[in-house]
N, C-alpha and C positions, 0 to 999 in steps of 0.2 A: 318574953317572946321576941321583942325587938332585937335583942342581942343575938339570939339564935338565927333569926332571919337575915340580919346584916352579915353574920359570919358565913352562912351557907348559901345565900342567894345573891345573884347578880342584879336583881331587880330588872331583868330583861323583859318581864311580863308585868304590865301594870297591875297593881293590887286593886281589889274591891273589898270594902269593909263588910263585915257581917250585917251591920245595920242597913247599908245600902242594898246589899243583896236581898235581905228580907223584904224590902219594899219594892223590889224589881219584878216586872212581869216579862214574860216571853224570853226567859233566859234558858239556855241549854246548859245543864250541869253535868260535868264529867268528873267522876270519882276515879282518881289515879292510884288508889291504894290496892293492896292485894285483895283477892276475892273474899278471903276469910274476914278481913277487916270490914269490907263492904257489907257482908252478911250480918255482922254484929249490929251495925247501924250506919246510916247514911242520910244525907239530906233528901228531903222529899223530891221525888221525880228525877233523882240523879241517875245517870247512865254510867254503869261500871265500864271503864276502859282499861284499867290496869296500869301497871308501870313496866315491870320487866318484860311482860308479854304484850305491851302496847303495840298495835299494828295500825299505822296510818291508813293503809289500804282498806282495812275494815271500816274505819271512820268514813272514808270517801264513799263506800258503798251504801252508807246510811242516808245519803242525800241531805246532809245538813247544809244549809245555806252558808256560804263562806262569808257573808256579811252579817250573819246572826251574832248576837252576843253570846259568847261561850265563856262560862266560868269553870275553871279547873280547880280541884282541891285535893288535898291529901290530909295527913295528920296535922302538919303546921304550915305547909306551903313550899317545901323543898322539892319533893318529887313532882308536884304539880307544875312547878316552874319549868322543869325539864320537858314535861309533856306539852306545856303551853308553847315552848320554843318550837317543838316539832310541828305543832298545829300551825303556827305562824309560817314556818318554812313551807308548809303544804298549801299556803294561800289563804288560811283563815285570818280575817282582818280585824276581828273584834274580840280578842282573847284576853281574859283577865284571870288573875290568880286570887283566890279567896285568902285574904290576909289572915294568917294564923290557922288556916285550914279548919277542919271539923272541930279541933280543940277550941279555937277561939269562938267558933259558932256556938258550941255547947256552953262555954264559959259565959257567954253573953245571955244565956238562958233560952236560946232558940231550940226548937224541937228537932230530934233525929228519929229515924224510923228503922225498925228491924226488917228482916227478909220477908216477913209476912205483911208488911205495910203498917204495923202497929207502932205507935209512939213508944219510945223506950228511953230509959236513963243510961243505958249501956253504951259505952264508946270504946272501941279497941284502942288501947293506949300505946301501941307499937312495942315499947319496951319500958323498963323501969326508969331509964334515964329521960326519955322523951315524955313519958307519962307524967312527970312532975309538972309539965306545962298544962295539963288538964286539971282544972280546979273544981269543976262541977260534973255531976253525973257519976256513973259507976264505971270504974276502970276495968277493962277486960284485957287479959294477956294470953299468949300461947294458944291461939286457935288455929294456927297454920296447918298443923298435922291432924286436926280432928275431922 
């Protein structure tokens, strides 16, 4: 995980560990993956904001306090860093990137939830290459066109 993040991220958004997030209260969670990835599983109380279709204007209309702690995540933390940068540029002051994304979260044994709010072992693994970084849970692929 370290090598991938060092290769693809600029570390422009501070990381938060899965352990620290697990014990945090009053955090706003933004899932920056595709909608089909979010539907397979996501962190409890996460708000889907997307990546390719991310719209900062939509976020602004939701009245999130610009001083609130916002944690962005994706599969491992690459897409979420991009969205975190956009949030910072829009004036959000306390944005963090979940280190290792939902993969690291699940690898640490923390729960994820399906679209009905039920705990699940399933995690969308993005593709076979990135899926190697997910070591716990059930890997799900190819849901984009379903």
